[in-house]
N, C-alpha and C positions, 0 to 999 in steps of 0.2 A: 333367354337365348340371345347371345350377342354375336352378330356377324361383323367382322372387322375387315376393312379393306387395307391390305398391305400396300404401302406406297410404291414399292418397286415392282410389284406384280399385280396384275389386274384379275385377281381371283378372290372369291369370298371364302372365308374359312371360319368354321364354328369353333368356339372355345372348347378345347378338349381337356381342360384341367379338372373337370368334374363330369360325372355321369348324370345328365338331366333326363327327363322322361322321353324327350324326343329322340335322343341317342339310343335309348333302350328299345324304343319302338322300331327304329331302323335296324338295330342289331337282331332283334327277334324275328322281324319280317324277313330279313336277308337269310338268316339261318333256316327258317321254315321253307322259304322258296327253294334254297339250295337242296335241302333235305328231300322235299317232296319231288323235286325234279329228278334227283338221283334215284329215288324210289320208283318213280314213274318209268325210268329207263331200264332199271335192273330188276324190279320186283313185279310190278303190274302197272299198265298204262293208266288205270283209274286214279292213281295218285296225282296225275296232272290236274285233276279237278280241284284238289286242295291248293295247288299252286295258283290256279285261276281264282279261287276264293280269296287267298291272301293278297293277291295283286288287286283284286276288286276292292278289298277293304282299304288298301292304300290309296286308291283313286277316290273312294268314298270319303276318306279322311281329308284328302286334299281339297275336295269340293265343298264339304260341309263343316269341317272342323270337329266332327264327332268321331271319337275313336274308342270302341269298346276295349281294346287292348290297353289303352292309356288309363281307362277307368279301372281295369283289373289291376294293373301295376300300381296305381295310386292306392288302391285299397289294401295292397300287400305291404306298402311302406310303413315303417315304424312311426315316422313323424308326420303323418298327414293331418293331424288335428289343426284346424284353422287355416289350411291352405286350400287354394282353389286351382 
């Protein structure tokens, strides 16, 4: 993961030429949070607990560096031999 600082703008931008595992984590987490929020509003309020769980796992990942979703995605990839 490479963050580059553009000289004219003071923002950090992640390289988007390829899909690394961090981008997949954010994509899946965002889709899950949006889905569970909508289900909580339109189907049953208990779906908000799933939103809370996904948000809690994002915080847990940020604090500890351990992410069960990343381990799961890594185990599904074809070329995970020899990578950490």
